[in-house]
TORZA-347891 format. One record per residue (C-alpha): x, y, z; residue in three letters; residue number from 1. Coordinates in steps of 0.001 Angstrom, whole numbers, always signed. Example, Ala and Ser with C-alpha at 12.3 -4.5 7.8 and 13.67 -1.06 7.14 Angstrom:
! residues 2
(rec (+12300, -4500, +7800), Ala, 1)
(rec (+13670, -1060, +7140), Ser, 2)
***
This chain:
! residues 93
(rec (+32508, +70127, +42216), Met, 1)
(rec (+29685, +71063, +39857), Asn, 2)
(rec (+27202, +73126, +40563), Lys, 3)
(rec (+23376, +72062, +39936), Tyr, 4)
(rec (+20292, +73093, +40670), Glu, 5)
(rec (+17643, +70203, +42236), Leu, 6)
(rec (+14261, +70125, +41757), Leu, 7)
(rec (+12151, +67004, +43117), Tyr, 8)
(rec (+8235, +66797, +43762), Ile, 9)
(rec (+7040, +65132, +47189), Ile, 10)
(rec (+3621, +63249, +47175), Ser, 11)
(rec (+949, +65110, +48090), Ser, 12)
(rec (+177, +61915, +50632), Asp, 13)
(rec (+3031, +62657, +52682), Val, 14)
(rec (+2480, +64237, +56200), Ala, 15)
(rec (+4235, +67717, +56631), Glu, 16)
(rec (+6675, +66387, +59441), Glu, 17)
(rec (+7850, +63487, +57054), Ala, 18)
(rec (+8205, +65995, +54059), Arg, 19)
(rec (+10198, +68119, +56279), Glu, 20)
(rec (+12555, +64983, +57228), Ala, 21)
(rec (+12872, +63800, +53217), Leu, 22)
(rec (+13989, +67652, +52717), Ile, 23)
(rec (+16693, +67447, +55606), Lys, 24)
(rec (+17677, +64451, +54202), Lys, 25)
(rec (+18547, +64924, +50843), Phe, 26)
(rec (+20278, +67707, +52203), Ala, 27)
(rec (+22265, +65988, +54735), Ser, 28)
(rec (+23346, +63692, +51881), Tyr, 29)
(rec (+24801, +65942, +50079), Val, 30)
(rec (+26679, +67423, +52671), Glu, 31)
(rec (+27817, +63944, +53971), Gln, 32)
(rec (+29460, +63237, +50709), Lys, 33)
(rec (+31364, +66229, +50835), Gly, 34)
(rec (+29035, +69076, +48505), Gly, 35)
(rec (+27503, +72480, +49813), Val, 36)
(rec (+24096, +73006, +50184), Val, 37)
(rec (+23728, +76886, +48837), Ser, 38)
(rec (+19938, +77222, +48914), Gly, 39)
(rec (+16392, +74971, +49856), Ile, 40)
(rec (+13062, +76667, +48363), Asp, 41)
(rec (+10185, +75196, +49218), Lys, 42)
(rec (+7690, +76002, +46459), Trp, 43)
(rec (+4460, +74529, +48024), Gly, 44)
(rec (+1924, +72268, +46506), Met, 45)
(rec (+1105, +73150, +43219), Lys, 46)
(rec (-728, +71121, +40461), Lys, 47)
(rec (+1144, +68673, +37737), Leu, 48)
(rec (+913, +69295, +34253), Ala, 49)
(rec (-240, +65427, +34314), Tyr, 50)
(rec (-1309, +62969, +36599), Pro, 51)
(rec (+1520, +60977, +37922), Ile, 52)
(rec (+779, +57479, +39882), Asn, 53)
(rec (-3015, +58801, +39682), Phe, 54)
(rec (-2258, +61869, +42105), Lys, 55)
(rec (-2873, +65416, +40296), Thr, 56)
(rec (-565, +67349, +42936), Glu, 57)
(rec (+2772, +67655, +44845), Gly, 58)
(rec (+4822, +69771, +46599), Phe, 59)
(rec (+8085, +70692, +44844), Tyr, 60)
(rec (+10986, +72109, +45991), Val, 61)
(rec (+14122, +73538, +44797), Leu, 62)
(rec (+17652, +73016, +46050), Met, 63)
(rec (+20664, +74767, +44522), Asn, 64)
(rec (+23922, +72244, +45684), Ile, 65)
(rec (+27559, +71832, +44346), Glu, 66)
(rec (+28420, +68116, +44218), Leu, 67)
(rec (+30766, +66043, +42695), Asp, 68)
(rec (+29148, +64364, +39019), Pro, 69)
(rec (+29611, +60580, +40794), Lys, 70)
(rec (+27612, +61496, +43450), Glu, 71)
(rec (+25093, +63347, +41540), Val, 72)
(rec (+24321, +59985, +39606), Asp, 73)
(rec (+24251, +57982, +42796), Ala, 74)
(rec (+21834, +60956, +44486), Met, 75)
(rec (+19270, +60353, +41553), Gly, 76)
(rec (+19394, +56615, +42319), Lys, 77)
(rec (+18723, +56952, +45752), Leu, 78)
(rec (+15897, +59551, +45126), Met, 79)
(rec (+14066, +56659, +42299), Asn, 80)
(rec (+13997, +54053, +45353), Ile, 81)
(rec (+13054, +56593, +48284), Thr, 82)
(rec (+9035, +56295, +48790), Glu, 83)
(rec (+7024, +60022, +48974), Gly, 84)
(rec (+9706, +60988, +45739), Ile, 85)
(rec (+7327, +61393, +42611), Val, 86)
(rec (+10049, +63094, +40261), Arg, 87)
(rec (+13422, +64818, +40767), Gln, 88)
(rec (+15408, +66131, +38190), Met, 89)
(rec (+19300, +67295, +38139), Phe, 90)
(rec (+20127, +70719, +35723), Val, 91)
(rec (+24149, +71383, +35967), Arg, 92)
(rec (+24164, +75242, +35828), Lys, 93)
***
């Protein structure tokens, strides 16, 4: 298992309860796949560098995780089709 930093942006349209549900969903996904979540840092609402889908703000979340590389690809695909996720980026530590 490798260590990764996962940074993702949740759309500003998503309500606070739904935003917390998304954060818990991805943390539990990592744990279900045998990974470890070592930290979740909620950066809050920030202005985007450029408009994405006509949005200028998003809620940033940084997760430090340990996960199998095959599962990272699967999680990235899941995040791409999840409504409310604007962008996501995995960085191997």
